[in-house]
C-alpha positions in Angstrom: -15.6 3.0 -12.7 -17.3 3.9 -9.5 -14.9 2.9 -6.7 -17.1 4.3 -4.0 -20.1 2.3 -5.1 -19.7 -0.3 -2.3 -18.0 1.9 0.3 -21.2 2.3 2.3 -21.3 -1.5 2.8 -18.0 -1.5 4.6 -18.4 -1.9 8.3 -14.8 -2.9 9.2 -11.7 -1.0 10.1 -10.3 0.6 7.0 -6.9 2.0 6.0 -6.9 3.5 2.6 -3.4 4.3 1.2 -2.7 6.2 -2.0 0.1 8.1 -3.6 0.1 11.9 -3.6 1.0 12.2 -7.3 -1.2 9.3 -8.6 -3.8 10.3 -11.1 -6.3 8.0 -9.5 -5.9 9.5 -6.0 -9.4 10.9 -6.1 -10.7 7.3 -6.1 -9.4 6.8 -2.6 -10.5 10.2 -1.4 -14.0 9.5 -2.7 -14.2 6.1 -1.1 -13.0 7.5 2.2 -15.7 10.2 2.1 -18.3 7.6 1.3 -17.5 5.3 4.2 -20.2 5.1 6.8 -17.8 4.1 9.5 -16.4 7.1 11.3 -13.9 5.5 13.7 -11.0 3.1 13.1 -10.6 4.5 9.6 -7.8 6.4 8.0 -6.9 7.9 4.6 -3.1 8.0 4.2 -1.6 9.9 1.3 2.0 9.0 0.7 3.8 12.3 0.2 5.6 12.9 -3.1 4.9 9.3 -4.3 3.6 8.3 -7.7 1.6 5.3 -8.6 4.6 3.1 -9.6 6.6 3.9 -6.5 4.8 1.2 -4.6 5.4 -1.6 -7.1 8.7 -2.8 -5.8 9.7 -0.3 -3.2 12.9 0.6 -4.9 12.5 4.2 -3.9 11.5 3.3 -0.3 8.0 4.8 -0.4 6.0 1.9 1.0 4.9 3.0 4.5 5.4 -0.3 6.3 5.6 1.6 9.7 2.2 3.2 9.0 0.7 -0.2 8.2 2.1 -1.8 11.4 1.0 1.1 13.6 -2.6 1.0 12.2 -2.9 -2.7 12.3 -1.6 -2.9 15.9 -4.1 -0.2 17.0 -7.1 -1.4 15.2 -6.9 -5.2 14.7 -7.4 -7.0 18.0 
């Protein structure tokens, strides 16, 4: 797996979200570093969340407010 293989092709606004405690967190961090776009991009690490915390939001970790704020600011 090379998740950042196509990151340099992305030219659009990007919000990358990952859980702090997820083993695969480095995938998102590597993709973010590889992005050629430098504005209208954000890497958001969800504090104290594990990978499965986002499956059904039973623990309330999905950052809906972050999504809304980013989309309103960047998708026009």
